[in-house]
Backbone as XML, in Angstrom:
<?xml version="1.0"?>
<chain id="A" units="angstrom">
  <residue number="1" name="UNK">
    <atom name="N" x="0.839" y="-1.183" z="0.000"/>
    <atom name="CA" x="0.000" y="0.000" z="0.000"/>
    <atom name="C" x="0.888" y="1.254" z="0.000"/>
  </residue>
  <residue number="2" name="UNK">
    <atom name="N" x="0.324" y="2.310" z="-0.519"/>
    <atom name="CA" x="0.984" y="3.610" z="-0.540"/>
    <atom name="C" x="0.033" y="4.612" z="0.097"/>
  </residue>
  <residue number="3" name="UNK">
    <atom name="N" x="0.596" y="5.582" z="0.779"/>
    <atom name="CA" x="-0.221" y="6.483" z="1.586"/>
    <atom name="C" x="-0.017" y="7.942" z="1.192"/>
  </residue>
  <residue number="4" name="UNK">
    <atom name="N" x="-1.103" y="8.690" z="1.272"/>
    <atom name="CA" x="-1.063" y="10.140" z="1.187"/>
    <atom name="C" x="-1.472" y="10.599" z="2.586"/>
  </residue>
  <residue number="5" name="UNK">
    <atom name="N" x="-0.813" y="11.638" z="3.106"/>
    <atom name="CA" x="-1.073" y="12.023" z="4.489"/>
    <atom name="C" x="-0.983" y="13.528" z="4.689"/>
  </residue>
  <residue number="6" name="UNK">
    <atom name="N" x="-1.568" y="13.977" z="5.795"/>
    <atom name="CA" x="-1.497" y="15.381" z="6.195"/>
    <atom name="C" x="-0.984" y="15.416" z="7.622"/>
  </residue>
  <residue number="7" name="UNK">
    <atom name="N" x="0.039" y="16.230" z="7.831"/>
    <atom name="CA" x="0.610" y="16.426" z="9.157"/>
    <atom name="C" x="0.300" y="17.835" z="9.643"/>
  </residue>
  <residue number="8" name="UNK">
    <atom name="N" x="0.243" y="17.994" z="10.955"/>
    <atom name="CA" x="0.057" y="19.301" z="11.575"/>
    <atom name="C" x="1.218" y="19.561" z="12.519"/>
  </residue>
  <residue number="9" name="UNK">
    <atom name="N" x="1.772" y="20.766" z="12.440"/>
    <atom name="CA" x="2.763" y="21.199" z="13.417"/>
    <atom name="C" x="2.039" y="22.079" z="14.434"/>
  </residue>
  <residue number="10" name="UNK">
    <atom name="N" x="1.771" y="21.574" z="15.637"/>
    <atom name="CA" x="1.084" y="22.377" z="16.645"/>
    <atom name="C" x="1.897" y="23.619" z="17.052"/>
  </residue>
  <residue number="11" name="UNK">
    <atom name="N" x="3.217" y="23.541" z="16.934"/>
    <atom name="CA" x="4.070" y="24.677" z="17.297"/>
    <atom name="C" x="3.969" y="25.808" z="16.286"/>
  </residue>
  <residue number="12" name="UNK">
    <atom name="N" x="3.993" y="25.474" z="14.995"/>
    <atom name="CA" x="3.994" y="26.478" z="13.927"/>
    <atom name="C" x="2.612" y="26.711" z="13.334"/>
  </residue>
  <residue number="13" name="UNK">
    <atom name="N" x="1.665" y="25.855" z="13.661"/>
    <atom name="CA" x="0.299" y="25.950" z="13.128"/>
    <atom name="C" x="0.281" y="25.882" z="11.602"/>
  </residue>
  <residue number="14" name="UNK">
    <atom name="N" x="1.061" y="24.952" z="11.045"/>
    <atom name="CA" x="1.069" y="24.740" z="9.603"/>
    <atom name="C" x="0.811" y="23.269" z="9.309"/>
  </residue>
  <residue number="15" name="UNK">
    <atom name="N" x="0.401" y="23.019" z="8.077"/>
    <atom name="CA" x="0.136" y="21.661" z="7.621"/>
    <atom name="C" x="1.165" y="21.264" z="6.586"/>
  </residue>
  <residue number="16" name="UNK">
    <atom name="N" x="1.416" y="19.964" z="6.507"/>
    <atom name="CA" x="2.326" y="19.406" z="5.513"/>
    <atom name="C" x="1.600" y="18.268" z="4.815"/>
  </residue>
  <residue number="17" name="UNK">
    <atom name="N" x="1.643" y="18.260" z="3.486"/>
    <atom name="CA" x="1.020" y="17.212" z="2.677"/>
    <atom name="C" x="2.124" y="16.336" z="2.102"/>
  </residue>
  <residue number="18" name="UNK">
    <atom name="N" x="2.001" y="15.024" z="2.245"/>
    <atom name="CA" x="3.035" y="14.138" z="1.732"/>
    <atom name="C" x="2.492" y="12.785" z="1.331"/>
  </residue>
  <residue number="19" name="UNK">
    <atom name="N" x="3.393" y="11.941" z="0.821"/>
    <atom name="CA" x="3.033" y="10.565" z="0.479"/>
    <atom name="C" x="4.225" y="9.664" z="0.787"/>
  </residue>
  <residue number="20" name="UNK">
    <atom name="N" x="3.934" y="8.398" z="1.053"/>
    <atom name="CA" x="4.989" y="7.448" z="1.427"/>
    <atom name="C" x="4.466" y="6.029" z="1.288"/>
  </residue>
  <residue number="21" name="UNK">
    <atom name="N" x="5.395" y="5.083" z="1.210"/>
    <atom name="CA" x="4.971" y="3.684" z="1.183"/>
    <atom name="C" x="4.988" y="3.062" z="2.584"/>
  </residue>
  <residue number="22" name="UNK">
    <atom name="N" x="5.695" y="3.677" z="3.527"/>
    <atom name="CA" x="5.715" y="3.222" z="4.916"/>
    <atom name="C" x="5.400" y="4.434" z="5.793"/>
  </residue>
  <residue number="23" name="UNK">
    <atom name="N" x="4.134" y="4.584" z="6.135"/>
    <atom name="CA" x="3.675" y="5.776" z="6.842"/>
    <atom name="C" x="4.302" y="5.917" z="8.227"/>
  </residue>
  <residue number="24" name="UNK">
    <atom name="N" x="4.399" y="4.835" z="8.968"/>
    <atom name="CA" x="4.987" y="4.911" z="10.316"/>
    <atom name="C" x="6.444" y="5.366" z="10.256"/>
  </residue>
  <residue number="25" name="UNK">
    <atom name="N" x="7.190" y="4.802" z="9.336"/>
    <atom name="CA" x="8.602" y="5.179" z="9.199"/>
    <atom name="C" x="8.741" y="6.625" z="8.746"/>
  </residue>
  <residue number="26" name="UNK">
    <atom name="N" x="7.891" y="7.045" z="7.827"/>
    <atom name="CA" x="7.963" y="8.423" z="7.324"/>
    <atom name="C" x="7.635" y="9.424" z="8.430"/>
  </residue>
  <residue number="27" name="UNK">
    <atom name="N" x="6.642" y="9.132" z="9.251"/>
    <atom name="CA" x="6.306" y="10.013" z="10.370"/>
    <atom name="C" x="7.469" y="10.090" z="11.355"/>
  </residue>
  <residue number="28" name="UNK">
    <atom name="N" x="8.124" y="8.961" z="11.575"/>
    <atom name="CA" x="9.295" y="8.930" z="12.451"/>
    <atom name="C" x="10.407" y="9.832" z="11.884"/>
  </residue>
  <residue number="29" name="UNK">
    <atom name="N" x="10.623" y="9.775" z="10.573"/>
    <atom name="CA" x="11.638" y="10.627" z="9.936"/>
    <atom name="C" x="11.292" y="12.105" z="10.097"/>
  </residue>
  <residue number="30" name="UNK">
    <atom name="N" x="10.018" y="12.437" z="9.921"/>
    <atom name="CA" x="9.597" y="13.834" z="10.105"/>
    <atom name="C" x="9.884" y="14.291" z="11.535"/>
  </residue>
  <residue number="31" name="UNK">
    <atom name="N" x="9.542" y="13.465" z="12.507"/>
    <atom name="CA" x="9.651" y="13.876" z="13.909"/>
    <atom name="C" x="11.052" y="13.764" z="14.496"/>
  </residue>
  <residue number="32" name="UNK">
    <atom name="N" x="11.980" y="13.170" z="13.767"/>
    <atom name="CA" x="13.372" y="13.129" z="14.231"/>
    <atom name="C" x="14.226" y="14.152" z="13.490"/>
  </residue>
  <residue number="33" name="UNK">
    <atom name="N" x="13.596" y="14.988" z="12.681"/>
    <atom name="CA" x="14.313" y="16.049" z="11.989"/>
    <atom name="C" x="15.102" y="15.602" z="10.775"/>
  </residue>
  <residue number="34" name="UNK">
    <atom name="N" x="14.794" y="14.451" z="10.230"/>
    <atom name="CA" x="15.548" y="13.928" z="9.089"/>
    <atom name="C" x="14.949" y="14.311" z="7.737"/>
  </residue>
  <residue number="35" name="UNK">
    <atom name="N" x="13.853" y="15.070" z="7.762"/>
    <atom name="CA" x="13.255" y="15.590" z="6.531"/>
    <atom name="C" x="13.499" y="17.098" z="6.533"/>
  </residue>
  <residue number="36" name="UNK">
    <atom name="N" x="14.313" y="17.552" z="5.603"/>
    <atom name="CA" x="14.766" y="18.938" z="5.580"/>
    <atom name="C" x="13.616" y="19.954" z="5.604"/>
  </residue>
  <residue number="37" name="UNK">
    <atom name="N" x="12.575" y="19.697" z="4.822"/>
    <atom name="CA" x="11.493" y="20.678" z="4.716"/>
    <atom name="C" x="10.613" y="20.762" z="5.964"/>
  </residue>
  <residue number="38" name="UNK">
    <atom name="N" x="10.615" y="19.738" z="6.798"/>
    <atom name="CA" x="9.764" y="19.769" z="7.990"/>
    <atom name="C" x="10.548" y="19.944" z="9.290"/>
  </residue>
  <residue number="39" name="UNK">
    <atom name="N" x="11.854" y="19.882" z="9.227"/>
    <atom name="CA" x="12.690" y="19.959" z="10.423"/>
    <atom name="C" x="12.450" y="21.218" z="11.274"/>
  </residue>
  <residue number="40" name="UNK">
    <atom name="N" x="12.269" y="22.410" z="10.669"/>
    <atom name="CA" x="12.086" y="23.609" z="11.492"/>
    <atom name="C" x="10.770" y="23.669" z="12.264"/>
  </residue>
  <residue number="41" name="UNK">
    <atom name="N" x="9.849" y="22.748" z="11.994"/>
    <atom name="CA" x="8.516" y="22.860" z="12.580"/>
    <atom name="C" x="8.146" y="21.689" z="13.491"/>
  </residue>
  <residue number="42" name="UNK">
    <atom name="N" x="9.139" y="21.026" z="14.059"/>
    <atom name="CA" x="8.893" y="19.888" z="14.948"/>
    <atom name="C" x="8.089" y="20.306" z="16.168"/>
  </residue>
  <residue number="43" name="UNK">
    <atom name="N" x="7.294" y="19.435" z="16.735"/>
    <atom name="CA" x="6.957" y="18.079" z="16.311"/>
    <atom name="C" x="5.807" y="18.092" z="15.304"/>
  </residue>
  <residue number="44" name="UNK">
    <atom name="N" x="5.551" y="16.947" z="14.698"/>
    <atom name="CA" x="4.469" y="16.781" z="13.732"/>
    <atom name="C" x="3.481" y="15.758" z="14.249"/>
  </residue>
  <residue number="45" name="UNK">
    <atom name="N" x="2.212" y="15.997" z="13.941"/>
    <atom name="CA" x="1.150" y="15.072" z="14.336"/>
    <atom name="C" x="0.355" y="14.691" z="13.097"/>
  </residue>
  <residue number="46" name="UNK">
    <atom name="N" x="0.126" y="13.419" z="12.911"/>
    <atom name="CA" x="-0.664" y="12.922" z="11.788"/>
    <atom name="C" x="-2.131" y="13.268" z="12.032"/>
  </residue>
  <residue number="47" name="UNK">
    <atom name="N" x="-2.747" y="14.023" z="11.099"/>
    <atom name="CA" x="-4.157" y="14.365" z="11.258"/>
    <atom name="C" x="-5.052" y="13.636" z="10.269"/>
  </residue>
  <residue number="48" name="UNK">
    <atom name="N" x="-4.464" y="13.118" z="9.164"/>
    <atom name="CA" x="-5.266" y="12.400" z="8.168"/>
    <atom name="C" x="-4.341" y="11.575" z="7.286"/>
  </residue>
  <residue number="49" name="UNK">
    <atom name="N" x="-4.834" y="10.416" z="6.838"/>
    <atom name="CA" x="-4.118" y="9.632" z="5.828"/>
    <atom name="C" x="-5.108" y="8.777" z="5.052"/>
  </residue>
  <residue number="50" name="UNK">
    <atom name="N" x="-4.673" y="8.355" z="3.881"/>
    <atom name="CA" x="-5.483" y="7.502" z="3.021"/>
    <atom name="C" x="-4.549" y="6.524" z="2.310"/>
  </residue>
  <residue number="51" name="UNK">
    <atom name="N" x="-4.976" y="5.282" z="2.185"/>
    <atom name="CA" x="-4.169" y="4.254" z="1.521"/>
    <atom name="C" x="-4.597" y="4.111" z="0.063"/>
  </residue>
  <residue number="52" name="UNK">
    <atom name="N" x="-3.614" y="3.906" z="-0.802"/>
    <atom name="CA" x="-3.836" y="3.702" z="-2.226"/>
    <atom name="C" x="-3.130" y="2.427" z="-2.661"/>
  </residue>
  <residue number="53" name="UNK">
    <atom name="N" x="-3.598" y="1.828" z="-3.727"/>
    <atom name="CA" x="-2.985" y="0.601" z="-4.222"/>
    <atom name="C" x="-1.663" y="0.838" z="-4.926"/>
  </residue>
  <residue number="54" name="UNK">
    <atom name="N" x="-1.509" y="2.006" z="-5.550"/>
    <atom name="CA" x="-0.285" y="2.284" z="-6.297"/>
    <atom name="C" x="0.363" y="3.579" z="-5.831"/>
  </residue>
  <residue number="55" name="UNK">
    <atom name="N" x="1.666" y="3.659" z="-6.037"/>
    <atom name="CA" x="2.403" y="4.872" z="-5.703"/>
    <atom name="C" x="1.921" y="6.037" z="-6.567"/>
  </residue>
  <residue number="56" name="UNK">
    <atom name="N" x="1.621" y="5.754" z="-7.814"/>
    <atom name="CA" x="1.147" y="6.801" z="-8.730"/>
    <atom name="C" x="-0.145" y="7.440" z="-8.210"/>
  </residue>
  <residue number="57" name="UNK">
    <atom name="N" x="-1.057" y="6.648" z="-7.689"/>
    <atom name="CA" x="-2.308" y="7.179" z="-7.145"/>
    <atom name="C" x="-2.052" y="8.047" z="-5.914"/>
  </residue>
  <residue number="58" name="UNK">
    <atom name="N" x="-1.193" y="7.569" z="-5.015"/>
    <atom name="CA" x="-0.892" y="8.322" z="-3.793"/>
    <atom name="C" x="-0.204" y="9.644" z="-4.127"/>
  </residue>
  <residue number="59" name="UNK">
    <atom name="N" x="0.775" y="9.609" z="-5.011"/>
    <atom name="CA" x="1.481" y="10.838" z="-5.395"/>
    <atom name="C" x="0.572" y="11.796" z="-6.166"/>
  </residue>
  <residue number="60" name="UNK">
    <atom name="N" x="-0.301" y="11.240" z="-6.975"/>
    <atom name="CA" x="-1.253" y="12.079" z="-7.703"/>
    <atom name="C" x="-2.192" y="12.808" z="-6.761"/>
  </residue>
  <residue number="61" name="UNK">
    <atom name="N" x="-2.687" y="12.104" z="-5.745"/>
    <atom name="CA" x="-3.577" y="12.755" z="-4.780"/>
    <atom name="C" x="-2.810" y="13.774" z="-3.937"/>
  </residue>
  <residue number="62" name="UNK">
    <atom name="N" x="-1.569" y="13.458" z="-3.588"/>
    <atom name="CA" x="-0.720" y="14.422" z="-2.862"/>
    <atom name="C" x="-0.576" y="15.698" z="-3.689"/>
  </residue>
  <residue number="63" name="UNK">
    <atom name="N" x="-0.278" y="15.566" z="-4.971"/>
    <atom name="CA" x="-0.110" y="16.742" z="-5.831"/>
    <atom name="C" x="-1.411" y="17.543" z="-5.914"/>
  </residue>
  <residue number="64" name="UNK">
    <atom name="N" x="-2.541" y="16.862" z="-5.988"/>
    <atom name="CA" x="-3.827" y="17.559" z="-5.988"/>
    <atom name="C" x="-4.018" y="18.336" z="-4.691"/>
  </residue>
  <residue number="65" name="UNK">
    <atom name="N" x="-3.712" y="17.716" z="-3.550"/>
    <atom name="CA" x="-3.900" y="18.385" z="-2.261"/>
    <atom name="C" x="-3.028" y="19.632" z="-2.125"/>
  </residue>
  <residue number="66" name="UNK">
    <atom name="N" x="-1.955" y="19.700" z="-2.873"/>
    <atom name="CA" x="-1.057" y="20.861" z="-2.808"/>
    <atom name="C" x="-1.515" y="22.011" z="-3.703"/>
  </residue>
  <residue number="67" name="UNK">
    <atom name="N" x="-2.578" y="21.809" z="-4.491"/>
    <atom name="CA" x="-3.125" y="22.889" z="-5.308"/>
    <atom name="C" x="-4.087" y="23.722" z="-4.456"/>
  </residue>
  <residue number="68" name="UNK">
    <atom name="N" x="-4.476" y="24.853" z="-4.961"/>
    <atom name="CA" x="-5.423" y="25.709" z="-4.239"/>
    <atom name="C" x="-6.740" y="25.018" z="-3.950"/>
  </residue>
  <residue number="69" name="UNK">
    <atom name="N" x="-7.328" y="24.399" z="-4.975"/>
    <atom name="CA" x="-8.604" y="23.717" z="-4.762"/>
    <atom name="C" x="-8.424" y="22.473" z="-3.895"/>
  </residue>
  <residue number="70" name="UNK">
    <atom name="N" x="-7.280" y="21.817" z="-4.023"/>
    <atom name="CA" x="-7.000" y="20.643" z="-3.198"/>
    <atom name="C" x="-6.863" y="21.002" z="-1.729"/>
  </residue>
  <residue number="71" name="UNK">
    <atom name="N" x="-6.187" y="22.120" z="-1.449"/>
    <atom name="CA" x="-6.061" y="22.579" z="-0.056"/>
    <atom name="C" x="-7.425" y="22.931" z="0.514"/>
  </residue>
  <residue number="72" name="UNK">
    <atom name="N" x="-8.244" y="23.631" z="-0.265"/>
    <atom name="CA" x="-9.595" y="23.973" z="0.198"/>
    <atom name="C" x="-10.381" y="22.715" z="0.524"/>
  </residue>
  <residue number="73" name="UNK">
    <atom name="N" x="-10.317" y="21.735" z="-0.361"/>
    <atom name="CA" x="-11.000" y="20.469" z="-0.141"/>
    <atom name="C" x="-10.485" y="19.783" z="1.117"/>
  </residue>
  <residue number="74" name="UNK">
    <atom name="N" x="-9.170" y="19.708" z="1.256"/>
    <atom name="CA" x="-8.567" y="19.030" z="2.412"/>
    <atom name="C" x="-8.929" y="19.717" z="3.719"/>
  </residue>
  <residue number="75" name="UNK">
    <atom name="N" x="-8.856" y="21.046" z="3.756"/>
    <atom name="CA" x="-9.174" y="21.766" z="4.988"/>
    <atom name="C" x="-10.638" y="21.582" z="5.371"/>
  </residue>
  <residue number="76" name="UNK">
    <atom name="N" x="-11.513" y="21.587" z="4.362"/>
    <atom name="CA" x="-12.941" y="21.459" z="4.647"/>
    <atom name="C" x="-13.324" y="20.036" z="5.021"/>
  </residue>
  <residue number="77" name="UNK">
    <atom name="N" x="-12.789" y="19.040" z="4.310"/>
    <atom name="CA" x="-13.234" y="17.659" z="4.491"/>
    <atom name="C" x="-12.394" y="16.815" z="5.434"/>
  </residue>
  <residue number="78" name="UNK">
    <atom name="N" x="-11.098" y="17.080" z="5.512"/>
    <atom name="CA" x="-10.214" y="16.230" z="6.316"/>
    <atom name="C" x="-9.718" y="16.932" z="7.576"/>
  </residue>
  <residue number="79" name="UNK">
    <atom name="N" x="-9.106" y="18.077" z="7.393"/>
    <atom name="CA" x="-8.444" y="18.758" z="8.502"/>
    <atom name="C" x="-9.443" y="19.276" z="9.523"/>
  </residue>
  <residue number="80" name="UNK">
    <atom name="N" x="-10.487" y="19.957" z="9.085"/>
    <atom name="CA" x="-11.456" y="20.513" z="10.038"/>
    <atom name="C" x="-12.132" y="19.408" z="10.837"/>
  </residue>
  <residue number="81" name="UNK">
    <atom name="N" x="-12.409" y="18.280" z="10.191"/>
    <atom name="CA" x="-13.030" y="17.146" z="10.878"/>
    <atom name="C" x="-12.072" y="16.585" z="11.926"/>
  </residue>
  <residue number="82" name="UNK">
    <atom name="N" x="-10.806" y="16.420" z="11.568"/>
    <atom name="CA" x="-9.810" y="15.883" z="12.499"/>
    <atom name="C" x="-9.602" y="16.823" z="13.680"/>
  </residue>
  <residue number="83" name="UNK">
    <atom name="N" x="-9.507" y="18.130" z="13.403"/>
    <atom name="CA" x="-9.281" y="19.086" z="14.485"/>
    <atom name="C" x="-10.501" y="19.203" z="15.392"/>
  </residue>
  <residue number="84" name="UNK">
    <atom name="N" x="-11.691" y="19.164" z="14.829"/>
    <atom name="CA" x="-12.907" y="19.203" z="15.646"/>
    <atom name="C" x="-12.956" y="17.994" z="16.570"/>
  </residue>
  <residue number="85" name="UNK">
    <atom name="N" x="-12.550" y="16.839" z="16.070"/>
    <atom name="CA" x="-12.511" y="15.629" z="16.891"/>
    <atom name="C" x="-11.527" y="15.815" z="18.046"/>
  </residue>
  <residue number="86" name="UNK">
    <atom name="N" x="-10.360" y="16.413" z="17.758"/>
    <atom name="CA" x="-9.380" y="16.672" z="18.809"/>
    <atom name="C" x="-9.913" y="17.642" z="19.853"/>
  </residue>
  <residue number="87" name="UNK">
    <atom name="N" x="-10.618" y="18.684" z="19.411"/>
    <atom name="CA" x="-11.212" y="19.642" z="20.353"/>
    <atom name="C" x="-12.189" y="18.941" z="21.276"/>
  </residue>
  <residue number="88" name="UNK">
    <atom name="N" x="-13.044" y="18.111" z="20.689"/>
    <atom name="CA" x="-14.070" y="17.446" z="21.500"/>
    <atom name="C" x="-13.470" y="16.434" z="22.461"/>
  </residue>
  <residue number="89" name="UNK">
    <atom name="N" x="-12.289" y="15.898" z="22.131"/>
    <atom name="CA" x="-11.637" y="14.930" z="23.009"/>
    <atom name="C" x="-10.665" y="15.606" z="23.979"/>
  </residue>
  <residue number="90" name="UNK">
    <atom name="N" x="-10.552" y="16.925" z="23.912"/>
    <atom name="CA" x="-9.697" y="17.661" z="24.829"/>
    <atom name="C" x="-8.221" y="17.604" z="24.496"/>
  </residue>
  <residue number="91" name="UNK">
    <atom name="N" x="-7.862" y="17.235" z="23.270"/>
    <atom name="CA" x="-6.445" y="17.146" z="22.906"/>
    <atom name="C" x="-5.840" y="18.494" z="22.565"/>
  </residue>
  <residue number="92" name="UNK">
    <atom name="N" x="-6.667" y="19.419" z="22.081"/>
    <atom name="CA" x="-6.166" y="20.737" z="21.716"/>
    <atom name="C" x="-6.888" y="21.762" z="22.581"/>
  </residue>
  <residue number="93" name="UNK">
    <atom name="N" x="-6.146" y="22.592" z="23.316"/>
    <atom name="CA" x="-6.819" y="23.586" z="24.166"/>
    <atom name="C" x="-7.532" y="24.628" z="23.305"/>
  </residue>
  <residue number="94" name="UNK">
    <atom name="N" x="-8.677" y="25.046" z="23.751"/>
    <atom name="CA" x="-9.462" y="26.053" z="23.014"/>
    <atom name="C" x="-8.991" y="27.434" z="23.335"/>
  </residue>
</chain>
């Protein structure tokens, strides 16, 4: 399986869109500072992911999410739902 994912940096209040074939390992790389583009914004929290059968599908969806309309879609359908769930569970202070 191949994954497309969205990370949140609670410190910087930014999101990162990515794809990987081993999601657990990739998240570990992000949080240990081994990914140059995400190192300044540690730590990272996984807020959404989706599995795809092929790498091409996962990378294609990642590229879509990085467009203007893709970001709007992701924030409305994935990110807001994940953050609302965290608020209701007391994980993020209001």
